[in-house]
MARFIDO-328156 format. One record per residue (C-alpha): x, y, z; residue number from 1. Coordinates in pm, 1 decimal. Layout:
REM residues N
<xx=X&yy=Y&zz=Z&seq=NUM>;
...
This chain:
REM residues 369
<xx=6679.9&yy=-5573.3&zz=-1753.6&seq=1>;
<xx=6907.6&yy=-5319.8&zz=-1584.7&seq=2>;
<xx=6833.9&yy=-4946.6&zz=-1576.6&seq=3>;
<xx=7088.5&yy=-4853.2&zz=-1846.3&seq=4>;
<xx=6953.8&yy=-5114.9&zz=-2087.8&seq=5>;
<xx=6600.4&yy=-5000.1&zz=-2017.9&seq=6>;
<xx=6688.9&yy=-4638.9&zz=-2098.9&seq=7>;
<xx=6859.0&yy=-4737.6&zz=-2426.3&seq=8>;
<xx=6567.1&yy=-4956.7&zz=-2524.1&seq=9>;
<xx=6320.1&yy=-4681.6&zz=-2433.9&seq=10>;
<xx=6505.7&yy=-4436.5&zz=-2655.9&seq=11>;
<xx=6504.9&yy=-4681.5&zz=-2947.7&seq=12>;
<xx=6132.2&yy=-4741.9&zz=-2901.4&seq=13>;
<xx=6070.6&yy=-4366.7&zz=-2916.6&seq=14>;
<xx=6262.2&yy=-4345.3&zz=-3241.6&seq=15>;
<xx=6094.3&yy=-4642.7&zz=-3409.1&seq=16>;
<xx=5740.9&yy=-4602.9&zz=-3273.6&seq=17>;
<xx=5694.5&yy=-4232.4&zz=-3333.4&seq=18>;
<xx=5999.5&yy=-4114.9&zz=-3520.1&seq=19>;
<xx=6166.9&yy=-3791.9&zz=-3428.1&seq=20>;
<xx=5846.0&yy=-3636.3&zz=-3297.4&seq=21>;
<xx=5817.6&yy=-3865.7&zz=-2996.7&seq=22>;
<xx=6187.8&yy=-3834.6&zz=-2923.3&seq=23>;
<xx=6159.4&yy=-3455.6&zz=-2942.4&seq=24>;
<xx=5864.8&yy=-3462.9&zz=-2701.6&seq=25>;
<xx=6052.9&yy=-3683.8&zz=-2456.6&seq=26>;
<xx=6360.1&yy=-3460.1&zz=-2465.1&seq=27>;
<xx=6136.2&yy=-3155.6&zz=-2433.7&seq=28>;
<xx=6048.2&yy=-3279.9&zz=-2084.0&seq=29>;
<xx=6393.2&yy=-3164.4&zz=-1975.0&seq=30>;
<xx=6281.9&yy=-2802.5&zz=-2012.2&seq=31>;
<xx=6186.1&yy=-2639.4&zz=-1683.5&seq=32>;
<xx=5838.3&yy=-2488.0&zz=-1678.3&seq=33>;
<xx=5878.3&yy=-2120.3&zz=-1591.7&seq=34>;
<xx=5666.8&yy=-1907.8&zz=-1361.5&seq=35>;
<xx=5405.2&yy=-1676.6&zz=-1508.3&seq=36>;
<xx=5552.2&yy=-1373.2&zz=-1335.8&seq=37>;
<xx=5399.7&yy=-1027.2&zz=-1342.2&seq=38>;
<xx=5315.0&yy=-995.7&zz=-1710.7&seq=39>;
<xx=4941.1&yy=-1053.7&zz=-1671.1&seq=40>;
<xx=4702.9&yy=-836.9&zz=-1471.1&seq=41>;
<xx=4444.5&yy=-957.6&zz=-1221.6&seq=42>;
<xx=4080.7&yy=-860.1&zz=-1257.8&seq=43>;
<xx=3972.6&yy=-625.8&zz=-979.7&seq=44>;
<xx=4326.6&yy=-523.0&zz=-883.6&seq=45>;
<xx=4555.7&yy=-249.8&zz=-1007.3&seq=46>;
<xx=4910.5&yy=-338.0&zz=-1111.9&seq=47>;
<xx=5058.2&yy=-270.0&zz=-765.7&seq=48>;
<xx=4811.0&yy=-489.2&zz=-575.9&seq=49>;
<xx=4842.0&yy=-762.7&zz=-839.0&seq=50>;
<xx=5221.2&yy=-755.5&zz=-792.8&seq=51>;
<xx=5182.0&yy=-777.4&zz=-413.0&seq=52>;
<xx=4964.8&yy=-1085.7&zz=-460.0&seq=53>;
<xx=5226.2&yy=-1241.6&zz=-687.9&seq=54>;
<xx=5513.5&yy=-1190.5&zz=-443.6&seq=55>;
<xx=5301.3&yy=-1322.8&zz=-154.5&seq=56>;
<xx=5233.1&yy=-1640.3&zz=-353.7&seq=57>;
<xx=5605.1&yy=-1724.5&zz=-367.0&seq=58>;
<xx=5595.4&yy=-1843.4&zz=-4.9&seq=59>;
<xx=5701.6&yy=-2200.6&zz=80.6&seq=60>;
<xx=5448.4&yy=-2472.6&zz=165.6&seq=61>;
<xx=5446.7&yy=-2846.1&zz=236.0&seq=62>;
<xx=5459.8&yy=-3045.6&zz=-91.9&seq=63>;
<xx=5435.3&yy=-2700.9&zz=-259.0&seq=64>;
<xx=5058.9&yy=-2736.4&zz=-219.2&seq=65>;
<xx=5017.0&yy=-2356.2&zz=-201.3&seq=66>;
<xx=4711.3&yy=-2382.0&zz=27.3&seq=67>;
<xx=4635.9&yy=-2009.6&zz=50.2&seq=68>;
<xx=4329.5&yy=-1831.3&zz=-82.8&seq=69>;
<xx=4253.3&yy=-1459.7&zz=-112.0&seq=70>;
<xx=3909.8&yy=-1298.8&zz=-109.3&seq=71>;
<xx=3913.1&yy=-941.4&zz=-241.5&seq=72>;
<xx=3650.8&yy=-738.1&zz=-54.3&seq=73>;
<xx=3791.7&yy=-413.0&zz=-191.2&seq=74>;
<xx=4126.6&yy=-338.3&zz=-349.8&seq=75>;
<xx=4264.7&yy=-249.7&zz=-3.7&seq=76>;
<xx=4073.3&yy=-506.2&zz=202.5&seq=77>;
<xx=4151.9&yy=-876.2&zz=161.0&seq=78>;
<xx=4071.8&yy=-1193.8&zz=352.7&seq=79>;
<xx=4345.0&yy=-1458.1&zz=353.5&seq=80>;
<xx=4243.3&yy=-1818.5&zz=400.1&seq=81>;
<xx=4309.1&yy=-2170.2&zz=280.9&seq=82>;
<xx=4154.3&yy=-2417.4&zz=37.5&seq=83>;
<xx=4055.9&yy=-2751.5&zz=186.9&seq=84>;
<xx=4141.5&yy=-2921.4&zz=-143.3&seq=85>;
<xx=4505.5&yy=-2821.3&zz=-87.5&seq=86>;
<xx=4538.7&yy=-2936.0&zz=274.7&seq=87>;
<xx=4778.9&yy=-3222.0&zz=352.8&seq=88>;
<xx=4532.3&yy=-3417.5&zz=560.9&seq=89>;
<xx=4763.9&yy=-3714.5&zz=628.1&seq=90>;
<xx=5100.5&yy=-3562.9&zz=724.0&seq=91>;
<xx=4957.1&yy=-3232.1&zz=852.2&seq=92>;
<xx=4638.4&yy=-3342.5&zz=1024.3&seq=93>;
<xx=4604.9&yy=-3036.4&zz=1246.2&seq=94>;
<xx=4698.4&yy=-2788.3&zz=970.0&seq=95>;
<xx=5007.7&yy=-2686.5&zz=1165.2&seq=96>;
<xx=5232.4&yy=-2662.1&zz=859.4&seq=97>;
<xx=4952.1&yy=-2498.2&zz=661.9&seq=98>;
<xx=4927.5&yy=-2213.3&zz=914.2&seq=99>;
<xx=5306.5&yy=-2172.0&zz=912.6&seq=100>;
<xx=5293.4&yy=-2148.3&zz=531.9&seq=101>;
<xx=5014.9&yy=-1891.4&zz=555.6&seq=102>;
<xx=5240.2&yy=-1692.5&zz=788.7&seq=103>;
<xx=5514.8&yy=-1697.3&zz=524.9&seq=104>;
<xx=5258.1&yy=-1581.9&zz=266.3&seq=105>;
<xx=5160.0&yy=-1296.4&zz=497.7&seq=106>;
<xx=5523.3&yy=-1194.5&zz=549.3&seq=107>;
<xx=5585.8&yy=-1181.6&zz=174.0&seq=108>;
<xx=5267.0&yy=-978.7&zz=132.2&seq=109>;
<xx=5369.7&yy=-724.0&zz=395.4&seq=110>;
<xx=5723.0&yy=-689.1&zz=256.5&seq=111>;
<xx=5598.9&yy=-654.0&zz=-101.7&seq=112>;
<xx=5337.0&yy=-399.5&zz=4.2&seq=113>;
<xx=5615.0&yy=-181.7&zz=147.6&seq=114>;
<xx=5786.3&yy=-171.7&zz=-191.2&seq=115>;
<xx=5465.5&yy=-35.1&zz=-342.6&seq=116>;
<xx=5416.3&yy=224.9&zz=-71.0&seq=117>;
<xx=5163.0&yy=49.4&zz=151.7&seq=118>;
<xx=5156.9&yy=-48.5&zz=516.1&seq=119>;
<xx=4948.0&yy=-350.0&zz=617.7&seq=120>;
<xx=4724.6&yy=-409.9&zz=916.7&seq=121>;
<xx=4646.7&yy=-775.4&zz=980.8&seq=122>;
<xx=4429.2&yy=-952.1&zz=1236.1&seq=123>;
<xx=4298.1&yy=-1302.3&zz=1282.4&seq=124>;
<xx=3945.0&yy=-1382.0&zz=1178.2&seq=125>;
<xx=3772.0&yy=-1542.0&zz=1483.2&seq=126>;
<xx=3744.8&yy=-1892.2&zz=1343.4&seq=127>;
<xx=3926.4&yy=-2222.1&zz=1399.4&seq=128>;
<xx=4235.9&yy=-2331.3&zz=1206.6&seq=129>;
<xx=4028.1&yy=-2517.8&zz=948.5&seq=130>;
<xx=3822.9&yy=-2215.5&zz=851.8&seq=131>;
<xx=3869.8&yy=-2088.6&zz=499.7&seq=132>;
<xx=3898.3&yy=-1735.1&zz=637.8&seq=133>;
<xx=4202.4&yy=-1687.8&zz=863.6&seq=134>;
<xx=4352.1&yy=-1336.7&zz=836.6&seq=135>;
<xx=4187.6&yy=-1000.6&zz=768.8&seq=136>;
<xx=4418.6&yy=-768.2&zz=570.9&seq=137>;
<xx=4392.5&yy=-391.9&zz=522.2&seq=138>;
<xx=4632.1&yy=-188.1&zz=304.9&seq=139>;
<xx=4677.9&yy=179.9&zz=369.6&seq=140>;
<xx=4913.5&yy=452.1&zz=259.2&seq=141>;
<xx=5141.9&yy=573.5&zz=530.5&seq=142>;
<xx=5498.3&yy=632.2&zz=641.0&seq=143>;
<xx=5687.6&yy=323.2&zz=534.9&seq=144>;
<xx=5995.7&yy=258.4&zz=755.0&seq=145>;
<xx=6203.0&yy=99.0&zz=478.8&seq=146>;
<xx=6184.2&yy=-16.3&zz=119.0&seq=147>;
<xx=6186.8&yy=-386.3&zz=39.6&seq=148>;
<xx=6370.5&yy=-531.9&zz=-257.6&seq=149>;
<xx=6122.1&yy=-790.5&zz=-382.0&seq=150>;
<xx=6391.8&yy=-968.5&zz=-582.4&seq=151>;
<xx=6483.6&yy=-1141.9&zz=-253.6&seq=152>;
<xx=6132.4&yy=-1287.3&zz=-243.9&seq=153>;
<xx=6154.5&yy=-1399.9&zz=-605.7&seq=154>;
<xx=6494.3&yy=-1564.5&zz=-556.4&seq=155>;
<xx=6412.1&yy=-1766.6&zz=-243.5&seq=156>;
<xx=6428.7&yy=-2143.1&zz=-290.8&seq=157>;
<xx=6469.4&yy=-2471.0&zz=-106.7&seq=158>;
<xx=6795.5&yy=-2659.3&zz=-162.3&seq=159>;
<xx=6807.3&yy=-3031.7&zz=-91.2&seq=160>;
<xx=7145.8&yy=-3137.7&zz=-226.2&seq=161>;
<xx=7510.4&yy=-3031.1&zz=-235.1&seq=162>;
<xx=7532.2&yy=-2879.9&zz=113.3&seq=163>;
<xx=7890.6&yy=-2836.1&zz=229.5&seq=164>;
<xx=8014.4&yy=-2990.4&zz=558.1&seq=165>;
<xx=8155.8&yy=-2656.0&zz=675.1&seq=166>;
<xx=8026.2&yy=-2552.9&zz=1018.0&seq=167>;
<xx=7825.2&yy=-2231.8&zz=1034.1&seq=168>;
<xx=8002.6&yy=-1925.9&zz=1166.4&seq=169>;
<xx=7878.1&yy=-1774.8&zz=1495.7&seq=170>;
<xx=7745.9&yy=-1479.0&zz=1296.7&seq=171>;
<xx=7540.6&yy=-1703.8&zz=1068.7&seq=172>;
<xx=7408.2&yy=-1904.8&zz=1362.1&seq=173>;
<xx=7295.1&yy=-1576.4&zz=1514.4&seq=174>;
<xx=7130.2&yy=-1489.3&zz=1181.7&seq=175>;
<xx=6923.8&yy=-1809.3&zz=1204.0&seq=176>;
<xx=6837.8&yy=-1798.5&zz=1571.7&seq=177>;
<xx=6832.0&yy=-1423.9&zz=1634.3&seq=178>;
<xx=6637.4&yy=-1316.0&zz=1940.0&seq=179>;
<xx=6440.1&yy=-1640.9&zz=1954.0&seq=180>;
<xx=6699.2&yy=-1830.8&zz=2159.5&seq=181>;
<xx=6438.6&yy=-1977.2&zz=2397.9&seq=182>;
<xx=6229.6&yy=-2125.6&zz=2116.2&seq=183>;
<xx=6464.9&yy=-2157.7&zz=1814.3&seq=184>;
<xx=6762.8&yy=-2392.7&zz=1846.0&seq=185>;
<xx=7062.2&yy=-2459.8&zz=1622.9&seq=186>;
<xx=7250.0&yy=-2789.6&zz=1660.6&seq=187>;
<xx=7564.8&yy=-2852.2&zz=1458.1&seq=188>;
<xx=7588.1&yy=-3171.3&zz=1255.5&seq=189>;
<xx=7871.4&yy=-3293.6&zz=1480.3&seq=190>;
<xx=7691.7&yy=-3232.9&zz=1810.5&seq=191>;
<xx=7513.9&yy=-3513.1&zz=1996.6&seq=192>;
<xx=7181.9&yy=-3336.4&zz=1935.0&seq=193>;
<xx=7258.9&yy=-3296.0&zz=1565.2&seq=194>;
<xx=7350.6&yy=-3661.0&zz=1525.5&seq=195>;
<xx=7036.2&yy=-3759.5&zz=1713.6&seq=196>;
<xx=6814.8&yy=-3543.5&zz=1488.7&seq=197>;
<xx=6978.1&yy=-3689.0&zz=1177.8&seq=198>;
<xx=6923.2&yy=-4047.3&zz=1294.9&seq=199>;
<xx=6565.3&yy=-3982.7&zz=1405.1&seq=200>;
<xx=6486.3&yy=-3807.8&zz=1075.4&seq=201>;
<xx=6596.0&yy=-4119.1&zz=886.3&seq=202>;
<xx=6382.6&yy=-4343.3&zz=1107.1&seq=203>;
<xx=6079.0&yy=-4113.4&zz=1083.2&seq=204>;
<xx=6117.2&yy=-4110.1&zz=705.2&seq=205>;
<xx=6124.6&yy=-4490.0&zz=697.9&seq=206>;
<xx=5799.1&yy=-4495.5&zz=893.8&seq=207>;
<xx=5628.5&yy=-4232.5&zz=679.0&seq=208>;
<xx=5755.6&yy=-4374.7&zz=349.5&seq=209>;
<xx=5592.3&yy=-4710.9&zz=427.1&seq=210>;
<xx=5272.9&yy=-4554.3&zz=561.2&seq=211>;
<xx=5040.6&yy=-4611.7&zz=267.0&seq=212>;
<xx=4815.9&yy=-4308.2&zz=323.4&seq=213>;
<xx=5115.8&yy=-4072.9&zz=344.5&seq=214>;
<xx=5269.5&yy=-4216.3&zz=28.0&seq=215>;
<xx=4940.9&yy=-4186.7&zz=-160.5&seq=216>;
<xx=4918.8&yy=-3823.5&zz=-52.0&seq=217>;
<xx=5275.8&yy=-3763.8&zz=-170.0&seq=218>;
<xx=5199.5&yy=-3927.2&zz=-506.1&seq=219>;
<xx=4904.0&yy=-3691.3&zz=-547.8&seq=220>;
<xx=5135.4&yy=-3389.0&zz=-523.2&seq=221>;
<xx=5417.5&yy=-3499.3&zz=-754.3&seq=222>;
<xx=5396.6&yy=-3359.5&zz=-1108.7&seq=223>;
<xx=5612.7&yy=-3584.2&zz=-1324.8&seq=224>;
<xx=5554.0&yy=-3472.0&zz=-1688.5&seq=225>;
<xx=5562.3&yy=-3106.6&zz=-1785.9&seq=226>;
<xx=5199.7&yy=-3119.1&zz=-1897.9&seq=227>;
<xx=5101.3&yy=-3182.9&zz=-1533.9&seq=228>;
<xx=5331.4&yy=-2905.5&zz=-1410.9&seq=229>;
<xx=5164.8&yy=-2662.9&zz=-1653.5&seq=230>;
<xx=4816.7&yy=-2789.0&zz=-1568.4&seq=231>;
<xx=4842.6&yy=-2757.0&zz=-1188.6&seq=232>;
<xx=5140.2&yy=-2522.1&zz=-1134.9&seq=233>;
<xx=5183.4&yy=-2650.7&zz=-780.5&seq=234>;
<xx=5322.8&yy=-2963.9&zz=-617.3&seq=235>;
<xx=5666.0&yy=-3123.2&zz=-640.0&seq=236>;
<xx=5851.8&yy=-3163.1&zz=-968.4&seq=237>;
<xx=6165.4&yy=-3343.7&zz=-1077.5&seq=238>;
<xx=6336.6&yy=-3003.7&zz=-1074.0&seq=239>;
<xx=6232.1&yy=-2913.8&zz=-718.5&seq=240>;
<xx=6339.0&yy=-3262.0&zz=-603.4&seq=241>;
<xx=6673.1&yy=-3187.8&zz=-775.6&seq=242>;
<xx=6669.9&yy=-3497.1&zz=-995.5&seq=243>;
<xx=6926.3&yy=-3430.4&zz=-1266.6&seq=244>;
<xx=7040.8&yy=-3551.9&zz=-1607.8&seq=245>;
<xx=6925.5&yy=-3885.0&zz=-1748.9&seq=246>;
<xx=6741.7&yy=-3965.8&zz=-1427.3&seq=247>;
<xx=6528.2&yy=-3655.0&zz=-1469.3&seq=248>;
<xx=6448.4&yy=-3742.2&zz=-1829.8&seq=249>;
<xx=6354.3&yy=-4092.7&zz=-1721.5&seq=250>;
<xx=6118.8&yy=-4001.1&zz=-1436.1&seq=251>;
<xx=5949.5&yy=-3722.8&zz=-1634.7&seq=252>;
<xx=5877.1&yy=-3959.1&zz=-1923.3&seq=253>;
<xx=5803.2&yy=-4286.3&zz=-1746.2&seq=254>;
<xx=5702.7&yy=-4224.7&zz=-1382.0&seq=255>;
<xx=5340.5&yy=-4210.7&zz=-1268.4&seq=256>;
<xx=5153.4&yy=-4196.8&zz=-936.9&seq=257>;
<xx=5193.3&yy=-4574.7&zz=-913.3&seq=258>;
<xx=5571.8&yy=-4541.7&zz=-931.3&seq=259>;
<xx=5568.0&yy=-4349.3&zz=-603.0&seq=260>;
<xx=5386.4&yy=-4638.4&zz=-436.7&seq=261>;
<xx=5636.9&yy=-4896.4&zz=-555.8&seq=262>;
<xx=5903.1&yy=-5057.8&zz=-337.3&seq=263>;
<xx=6193.5&yy=-4924.9&zz=-546.8&seq=264>;
<xx=6081.9&yy=-4562.4&zz=-512.7&seq=265>;
<xx=6035.0&yy=-4597.2&zz=-137.3&seq=266>;
<xx=6377.6&yy=-4753.8&zz=-92.8&seq=267>;
<xx=6540.9&yy=-4489.2&zz=-311.1&seq=268>;
<xx=6372.1&yy=-4221.4&zz=-99.2&seq=269>;
<xx=6514.4&yy=-4366.5&zz=222.0&seq=270>;
<xx=6864.1&yy=-4391.9&zz=73.7&seq=271>;
<xx=6841.9&yy=-4029.0&zz=-41.2&seq=272>;
<xx=6731.8&yy=-3920.7&zz=306.1&seq=273>;
<xx=7032.6&yy=-4097.4&zz=458.0&seq=274>;
<xx=7259.5&yy=-3911.5&zz=217.6&seq=275>;
<xx=7096.0&yy=-3576.1&zz=288.9&seq=276>;
<xx=7092.8&yy=-3605.6&zz=667.8&seq=277>;
<xx=7466.3&yy=-3680.6&zz=663.6&seq=278>;
<xx=7538.4&yy=-3356.5&zz=475.5&seq=279>;
<xx=7527.7&yy=-2992.7&zz=574.1&seq=280>;
<xx=7624.9&yy=-2786.1&zz=875.6&seq=281>;
<xx=7346.8&yy=-2871.5&zz=1117.4&seq=282>;
<xx=6981.9&yy=-2840.4&zz=1214.2&seq=283>;
<xx=6747.1&yy=-2557.9&zz=1298.9&seq=284>;
<xx=6471.1&yy=-2674.5&zz=1533.3&seq=285>;
<xx=6181.6&yy=-2432.7&zz=1579.3&seq=286>;
<xx=5939.2&yy=-2455.8&zz=1868.6&seq=287>;
<xx=5645.2&yy=-2236.0&zz=1967.7&seq=288>;
<xx=5304.7&yy=-2233.3&zz=2126.2&seq=289>;
<xx=5055.7&yy=-2426.6&zz=1913.4&seq=290>;
<xx=4805.5&yy=-2151.6&zz=1845.6&seq=291>;
<xx=4698.2&yy=-1995.9&zz=1519.0&seq=292>;
<xx=4884.6&yy=-1675.2&zz=1599.8&seq=293>;
<xx=5190.8&yy=-1863.3&zz=1723.2&seq=294>;
<xx=5215.7&yy=-2074.0&zz=1407.4&seq=295>;
<xx=5156.5&yy=-1777.5&zz=1177.2&seq=296>;
<xx=5431.2&yy=-1588.9&zz=1362.1&seq=297>;
<xx=5668.2&yy=-1883.9&zz=1309.0&seq=298>;
<xx=5598.6&yy=-1868.7&zz=935.7&seq=299>;
<xx=5655.5&yy=-1493.5&zz=923.3&seq=300>;
<xx=5983.7&yy=-1509.6&zz=1115.1&seq=301>;
<xx=6114.9&yy=-1804.8&zz=914.3&seq=302>;
<xx=6034.8&yy=-1639.5&zz=582.3&seq=303>;
<xx=6201.2&yy=-1316.7&zz=693.8&seq=304>;
<xx=6521.3&yy=-1510.5&zz=769.0&seq=305>;
<xx=6495.8&yy=-1731.3&zz=459.3&seq=306>;
<xx=6493.7&yy=-1426.0&zz=234.0&seq=307>;
<xx=6840.4&yy=-1328.4&zz=360.3&seq=308>;
<xx=7009.5&yy=-1666.1&zz=316.1&seq=309>;
<xx=7102.2&yy=-1652.6&zz=-52.6&seq=310>;
<xx=7345.3&yy=-1364.2&zz=2.8&seq=311>;
<xx=7511.5&yy=-1569.7&zz=277.3&seq=312>;
<xx=7511.6&yy=-1885.1&zz=57.6&seq=313>;
<xx=7322.6&yy=-2074.5&zz=326.6&seq=314>;
<xx=7092.0&yy=-2349.6&zz=201.7&seq=315>;
<xx=6782.9&yy=-2456.4&zz=393.2&seq=316>;
<xx=6586.9&yy=-2781.0&zz=359.1&seq=317>;
<xx=6273.2&yy=-2850.8&zz=567.8&seq=318>;
<xx=6273.6&yy=-3212.7&zz=689.4&seq=319>;
<xx=5966.5&yy=-3234.7&zz=911.2&seq=320>;
<xx=5891.6&yy=-3606.7&zz=911.9&seq=321>;
<xx=6019.0&yy=-3636.7&zz=1269.5&seq=322>;
<xx=5756.5&yy=-3381.9&zz=1373.5&seq=323>;
<xx=5480.6&yy=-3512.1&zz=1144.8&seq=324>;
<xx=5504.3&yy=-3858.0&zz=1301.7&seq=325>;
<xx=5359.8&yy=-3803.7&zz=1650.3&seq=326>;
<xx=5550.4&yy=-4083.8&zz=1824.9&seq=327>;
<xx=5885.7&yy=-3955.0&zz=1701.4&seq=328>;
<xx=5788.0&yy=-3598.8&zz=1789.3&seq=329>;
<xx=5710.0&yy=-3684.2&zz=2150.8&seq=330>;
<xx=6026.7&yy=-3888.7&zz=2198.0&seq=331>;
<xx=6245.7&yy=-3617.3&zz=2042.4&seq=332>;
<xx=6089.5&yy=-3339.1&zz=2250.6&seq=333>;
<xx=6155.0&yy=-3534.2&zz=2569.9&seq=334>;
<xx=6507.5&yy=-3634.1&zz=2468.0&seq=335>;
<xx=6603.6&yy=-3276.2&zz=2381.1&seq=336>;
<xx=6424.1&yy=-3124.0&zz=2680.7&seq=337>;
<xx=6207.4&yy=-2890.2&zz=2474.7&seq=338>;
<xx=5971.1&yy=-2669.2&zz=2677.1&seq=339>;
<xx=5755.7&yy=-2573.2&zz=2378.8&seq=340>;
<xx=5591.8&yy=-2771.5&zz=2100.2&seq=341>;
<xx=5815.4&yy=-2884.1&zz=1813.3&seq=342>;
<xx=5694.7&yy=-2710.6&zz=1494.3&seq=343>;
<xx=5964.2&yy=-2727.5&zz=1225.8&seq=344>;
<xx=6292.9&yy=-2904.3&zz=1164.9&seq=345>;
<xx=6520.9&yy=-2767.2&zz=894.2&seq=346>;
<xx=6857.5&yy=-2891.1&zz=773.5&seq=347>;
<xx=7095.5&yy=-2604.2&zz=695.8&seq=348>;
<xx=7438.2&yy=-2565.6&zz=544.1&seq=349>;
<xx=7656.0&yy=-2362.0&zz=314.9&seq=350>;
<xx=7638.9&yy=-2416.3&zz=-59.8&seq=351>;
<xx=7896.2&yy=-2332.6&zz=-324.7&seq=352>;
<xx=7626.4&yy=-2249.5&zz=-580.6&seq=353>;
<xx=7276.0&yy=-2114.8&zz=-528.7&seq=354>;
<xx=7063.1&yy=-2208.0&zz=-832.1&seq=355>;
<xx=6763.2&yy=-2014.6&zz=-954.7&seq=356>;
<xx=6417.8&yy=-2101.7&zz=-811.9&seq=357>;
<xx=6232.3&yy=-2375.5&zz=-1000.6&seq=358>;
<xx=5913.6&yy=-2440.4&zz=-803.2&seq=359>;
<xx=5601.5&yy=-2375.3&zz=-1013.5&seq=360>;
<xx=5342.3&yy=-2122.8&zz=-896.8&seq=361>;
<xx=4968.1&yy=-2123.3&zz=-943.5&seq=362>;
<xx=4817.9&yy=-1841.5&zz=-1146.2&seq=363>;
<xx=4704.3&yy=-1560.3&zz=-918.8&seq=364>;
<xx=4347.6&yy=-1596.1&zz=-1042.7&seq=365>;
<xx=4349.1&yy=-1954.7&zz=-913.1&seq=366>;
<xx=4389.0&yy=-1849.5&zz=-549.9&seq=367>;
<xx=4121.1&yy=-1582.2&zz=-563.5&seq=368>;
<xx=3777.5&yy=-1672.1&zz=-423.8&seq=369>;
């Protein structure tokens, strides 16, 4: 049975087996689950501190696992950390990406605090990268150098599809690389380095897609039906993966964890990666020292840049499989002559349209210890 016939038959079964109710429920899956926003307060925090926590939680993270935790010692003294249950223990064994995500969380927190009239002092808690406590945060009133518009934080999103082939302007390349020219590198899609990164990303994805443990971990973090999106409010959804139309209806109604482990899904993933790596303007490769502070700083800097990209209509898509697979990482670092450790690889390009954010967010109470 081909896919079109299956979809028609599935629709008929919904009509005959459960009448209009089941059909309504299946079509209802096409609705995007919204974020909870700022309408609800948080016990132990005033409205300003609760809002700061909300904006911080809009940071990016691998598989949208949202690994961060917050322990409120007092209203102005927090401890940021991570939850072991939300680590990606297969593709991020050393918690490298987790610490980068925590850095992005910290950057959002600091920027949001400025809007509410606070400065922030932060310092590392003297523990290893797998400690639940990572960063000690103190808020205090003071002279704030500038006011942040938190709408930039709320509007940030990852874009996977529909990147234009137009090369980035020198000004936009400078926006991405800035003063980090010895550790941050931009390679155009047409350059030898860009073509190499595209090809290696495809090969690394093939390896990871057929690595059973990595695929099982991915399956754990995909929320197919809306009831799972509303239950967990984290992970990847059909909307964040930019699956559209009938295909979105189909996967939200019929896909399960087992679907992700099937041959067809793996092959479709590889074909999609080939399509994506061929599109866009180029690649942003970020290197740094592999220390807790170094990785947190990478996350802060990246988030600061990411928040400016919508107004420039620049899309950004993390594609880190080359770095997550150690063999590929070592070969790429040697080939490209990198002096520092490879930390992140992001595909970038202009986009004609910048859609609204769709990634779900955990309730603020969920991340509080």
